[in-house]
C-alpha positions in Angstrom: 101.3 79.8 94.0 103.1 77.1 91.7 105.1 74.9 94.5 108.3 73.5 92.6 110.6 70.8 94.2 114.2 72.6 93.4 116.9 70.3 94.1 120.1 71.2 92.6 118.6 74.0 90.2 121.8 75.6 89.4 124.1 73.0 89.4 127.2 75.6 89.3 130.7 75.5 90.6 130.5 76.2 94.3 133.1 79.2 95.6 132.7 78.3 99.0 134.2 74.9 98.6 137.5 76.3 96.3 140.3 74.5 97.0 143.4 76.9 96.7 144.8 78.1 99.4 145.3 81.5 100.7 148.3 83.5 99.4 151.0 83.5 102.2 150.6 87.5 103.3 152.3 89.5 106.3 149.2 90.0 108.1 146.1 87.7 108.6 143.6 90.5 108.4 143.4 93.8 106.2 145.0 96.4 107.6 144.6 100.1 107.1 147.8 100.4 105.4 146.6 98.3 102.6 144.7 100.7 101.2 147.2 103.6 101.7 149.6 103.1 98.3 152.4 101.9 99.4 154.1 98.3 99.9 151.3 96.7 101.5 148.9 97.9 99.0 151.0 96.9 96.5 151.5 93.3 97.7 147.6 92.9 98.2 147.0 93.6 94.4 150.1 91.2 93.5 149.2 88.2 95.7 145.2 88.7 95.9 143.8 90.4 93.4 146.2 90.1 90.1 146.1 86.1 90.3 142.5 86.0 90.1 141.1 88.8 88.1 144.6 88.7 85.9 143.7 89.7 82.4 146.2 91.8 79.3 144.2 95.0 80.1 144.3 94.9 84.4 148.2 93.9 84.2 149.1 96.9 82.8 147.8 98.6 86.5 146.9 101.6 85.0 144.6 104.4 86.4 141.6 103.6 83.4 140.9 100.4 81.0 141.6 101.3 77.6 139.0 98.8 75.7 138.4 98.1 72.1 134.5 98.1 71.8 132.9 95.8 68.7 130.2 97.9 66.5 127.0 99.0 68.2 125.6 100.6 71.0 127.2 100.8 74.5 125.2 99.6 78.1 126.4 100.9 80.6 125.4 100.3 84.8 126.8 100.5 87.6 125.8 99.3 91.4 126.8 99.0 94.8 126.6 95.8 97.1 126.5 95.4 101.0 124.8 92.7 101.6 124.4 91.1 105.1 125.8 89.0 105.4 128.8 88.1 103.3 128.3 84.6 102.6 125.2 83.2 102.0 123.3 80.1 101.1 124.4 79.4 98.0 126.7 82.1 97.5 128.1 85.2 98.8 128.9 89.1 98.2 131.6 88.5 95.4 129.6 86.2 92.7 126.5 88.4 93.5 128.4 91.8 92.3 129.4 90.3 89.2 126.1 88.4 88.4 124.0 91.4 89.5 126.3 93.5 87.1 126.2 91.2 84.3 122.3 91.1 84.5 121.7 94.7 84.8 123.4 95.1 81.3 121.7 92.1 79.6 118.5 93.2 80.2 118.6 95.9 77.9 119.4 92.9 75.6 123.4 94.2 75.1 125.6 91.4 75.4 127.9 92.1 78.9 132.1 92.6 77.7 133.7 94.4 80.8 133.4 95.6 84.5 135.6 97.3 87.1 135.6 96.6 90.9 136.0 99.1 93.4 136.3 97.4 97.1 135.7 99.0 100.2 137.4 96.5 103.0 136.9 97.3 107.1 140.3 97.5 108.6 140.4 93.8 110.1 138.6 91.4 107.6 140.1 88.3 108.0 142.5 88.0 104.5 140.8 84.3 104.2 137.4 85.8 103.5 138.6 87.9 101.1 140.4 85.5 99.8 137.2 83.5 98.9 135.1 86.0 97.7 138.3 87.6 95.0 137.7 83.4 93.7 134.4 83.6 93.6 134.2 86.5 91.5 137.1 84.8 89.0 134.6 81.7 88.7 131.7 83.8 88.6 133.2 86.2 85.8 134.6 83.4 83.6 131.1 82.1 84.1 129.3 84.8 82.9 131.9 85.7 80.2 133.3 88.8 80.9 137.0 90.5 82.3 137.4 92.5 85.1 139.3 95.0 83.3 140.0 97.4 86.0 139.2 98.2 89.6 140.3 100.1 93.5 140.6 99.3 97.0 139.9 101.8 99.9 140.3 100.2 103.4 138.6 102.4 106.4 138.9 102.2 109.6 137.2 99.3 111.8 133.3 99.9 112.3 133.4 102.6 109.1 131.8 99.6 107.1 130.6 96.4 107.8 133.6 93.9 106.6 132.9 94.2 103.2 131.5 96.5 100.1 132.0 96.2 96.2 131.2 98.4 94.1 131.0 97.4 90.3 130.4 99.1 86.7 129.9 97.0 83.7 129.8 97.4 80.1 128.3 95.9 77.0 127.1 96.2 73.4 123.8 96.4 71.8 123.0 95.9 68.3 121.4 98.8 67.0 118.1 97.0 66.0 117.4 96.4 69.1 115.4 98.3 71.8 114.0 96.6 75.1 112.1 98.8 77.8 109.1 99.1 80.4 107.5 101.3 78.1 106.9 99.0 75.0 104.1 96.9 76.4 101.1 96.4 74.6 97.5 94.6 75.6 98.0 90.8 74.5 101.6 90.6 75.8 102.8 87.8 77.7 104.7 87.5 80.4 107.6 84.8 81.0 109.5 84.3 84.3 112.6 81.6 84.3 112.1 79.8 87.9 111.3 80.2 91.2 111.1 83.5 93.0 112.4 84.6 96.2 115.1 81.9 97.2 118.1 84.9 96.8 116.1 87.4 99.2 115.0 84.4 101.7 118.3 82.5 101.7 119.8 85.8 103.2 117.3 86.5 105.5 117.0 83.0 107.0 120.9 82.9 107.2 120.6 85.7 109.7 121.4 85.6 113.3 118.0 84.3 115.0 116.4 83.7 111.8 118.2 80.0 110.9 115.5 78.1 109.8 115.5 74.3 109.0 115.8 74.7 105.3 117.1 74.1 102.0 116.8 77.3 101.3 119.5 78.9 98.9 120.3 82.2 97.1 119.5 81.8 93.0 122.4 84.0 91.9 123.5 83.0 88.4 123.9 84.9 85.2 120.9 85.9 82.8 123.3 86.2 79.8 122.9 83.2 78.2 119.1 83.4 78.6 119.0 87.1 77.0 121.3 85.3 73.7 118.9 82.6 73.0 116.0 84.8 73.4 117.4 87.3 70.8 118.4 84.3 68.6 114.7 83.7 68.4 113.3 87.3 68.4 114.1 90.4 68.7 110.8 91.6 68.7 111.1 91.7 72.8 108.7 94.4 75.1 110.6 94.7 77.7 113.2 92.3 80.8 113.9 92.8 84.1 115.4 91.1 86.8 113.4 91.5 89.7 115.5 91.9 92.2 115.0 94.7 95.3 111.1 94.6 95.3 110.6 91.3 93.2 108.7 90.5 90.8 105.8 92.6 92.6 107.9 95.7 92.0 109.1 95.4 88.8 105.5 94.4 87.5 104.2 97.2 88.9 107.0 99.6 87.1 106.3 98.0 83.9 102.7 99.0 84.0 102.6 102.2 85.4 105.7 103.0 82.5 103.2 101.4 79.3 100.0 102.5 81.2 98.5 98.8 80.6 96.9 96.4 83.7 98.4 93.3 84.1 96.5 90.0 85.4 99.0 87.4 87.1 97.8 84.0 87.6 98.6 82.4 91.0 98.4 78.9 90.5 101.9 79.6 87.3 103.9 81.2 89.9 107.0 78.9 90.8 107.6 78.8 94.3 110.4 76.7 95.9 108.4 74.9 99.1 111.4 75.8 101.5 111.0 79.4 100.4 107.3 79.5 100.8 107.3 78.1 104.2 110.0 80.8 105.4 107.7 83.1 104.0 104.7 82.0 105.8 106.5 82.3 108.8 107.6 85.3 108.2 104.5 86.7 107.1 105.7 88.1 103.9 104.6 88.0 100.3 107.0 86.0 97.9 106.3 88.0 95.0 107.7 91.3 97.1 110.9 89.1 97.5 114.1 89.7 96.2 115.5 87.1 93.3 119.5 87.1 92.1 119.1 85.1 89.2 115.6 85.3 87.8 114.3 87.4 84.8 111.0 88.8 83.7 110.4 89.0 79.8 107.4 90.7 78.2 106.8 89.2 74.5 103.9 89.9 71.8 101.5 86.7 72.5 103.1 85.1 68.4 106.3 84.6 70.0 105.5 83.4 73.4 105.8 79.7 72.9 108.8 79.9 70.8 110.6 82.5 73.7 109.9 80.1 76.4 110.8 77.2 75.0 114.5 79.1 74.6 114.5 80.4 77.6 114.3 76.6 79.5 117.0 75.5 77.4 119.2 77.5 79.6 119.7 75.7 83.0 118.9 78.7 84.7 115.8 79.0 83.0 114.7 75.5 82.8 112.2 76.1 85.5 110.3 78.9 83.4 106.6 79.6 83.0 103.9 82.0 81.8 102.7 84.1 85.1 100.2 85.9 83.1 99.4 88.6 80.1 99.0 92.3 79.1 96.0 93.8 79.5 94.1 96.7 78.2 91.6 97.2 81.5 93.1 98.5 85.1 95.7 100.7 83.4 98.9 101.0 85.6 97.6 98.3 88.3 98.3 94.7 89.0 95.9 92.0 89.9 96.4 88.5 90.8 93.7 85.9 90.2 94.1 83.7 93.0 92.8 79.7 93.0 89.6 80.9 94.2 89.0 83.1 91.1 88.9 85.8 92.6 91.2 88.7 91.8 93.1 90.5 94.4 95.3 93.9 93.7 99.3 93.3 93.5 100.5 97.2 94.8 104.4 98.4 94.7 105.7 98.3 98.1 105.9 101.0 100.6 109.0 100.5 102.1 111.6 97.1 101.5 110.2 94.2 103.6 113.9 92.9 103.4 117.2 95.4 103.8 120.5 94.5 102.3 119.8 92.0 100.0 122.3 93.0 97.6 
């Protein structure tokens, strides 16, 4: 696999160093009463959530958001985030929730517009941690160009959840003439990867207790809708797009191969891996192709347009290390194989289970 030295691959605001102070509250930690609908619930909304998420729609504090949508098909996605730890090198559960939802909507070719956010908070969660997470979500939503328009908060007894869980729903608008699906692949198509693999999964793994390595591994959490916009300005002839989260690149490509009943040929030397990530994977005995990513995408396009699409991806900050990593073939349908540096082929199979639990 191709080693890429990734020094500040993603230059972005660091929500963990935001200087805004924690609002003055009656309690330093989340109490059960913060989820009971009374004065403390109102205090939490007024002092933690509205100052960061407030907009014309959310400020009405209705039980739903009434939205005006532009013409087109509706793209809709929902997700839940339970990552452990909730703060990890390069990000935290808050921005992960925003970017993960934005990216799921964008992979259809849609423009993400609105997000709902529901928090499940454990009694005793430090208020400063909640504030830190909410601030990071504000920054992420602004960067992705979406609005948080409705939400909910529940507080559970200590021990009933692990600090904080976040559920999101995202909606966007898809042009009528765009149809992107894993079932569209055809022999000869080229496979583009927007950057280094395995950064997020290994950042989370190496930050857990007992697995602290002296490396510079950071999560790649990032919004991908800017890349999608650039691609659609070049062509609407896109076969498939996917952000390879749980199960990594290997799982995504196996799903593509099965859905289209085609084979996929990868080239090991073309696949970019941060050297620190590769080192951590070697120590843990993990193949980077199976590790989760949260700021990368796979794009499959016809060969005639692949060069132009690659350039379009590379123009965006989060896609500057994009490369063509393989192609679609009519041999070995339903299978993914990779050519090693020695010239041999090995099968890249679907994983049986999850290598890295709770990475999102």
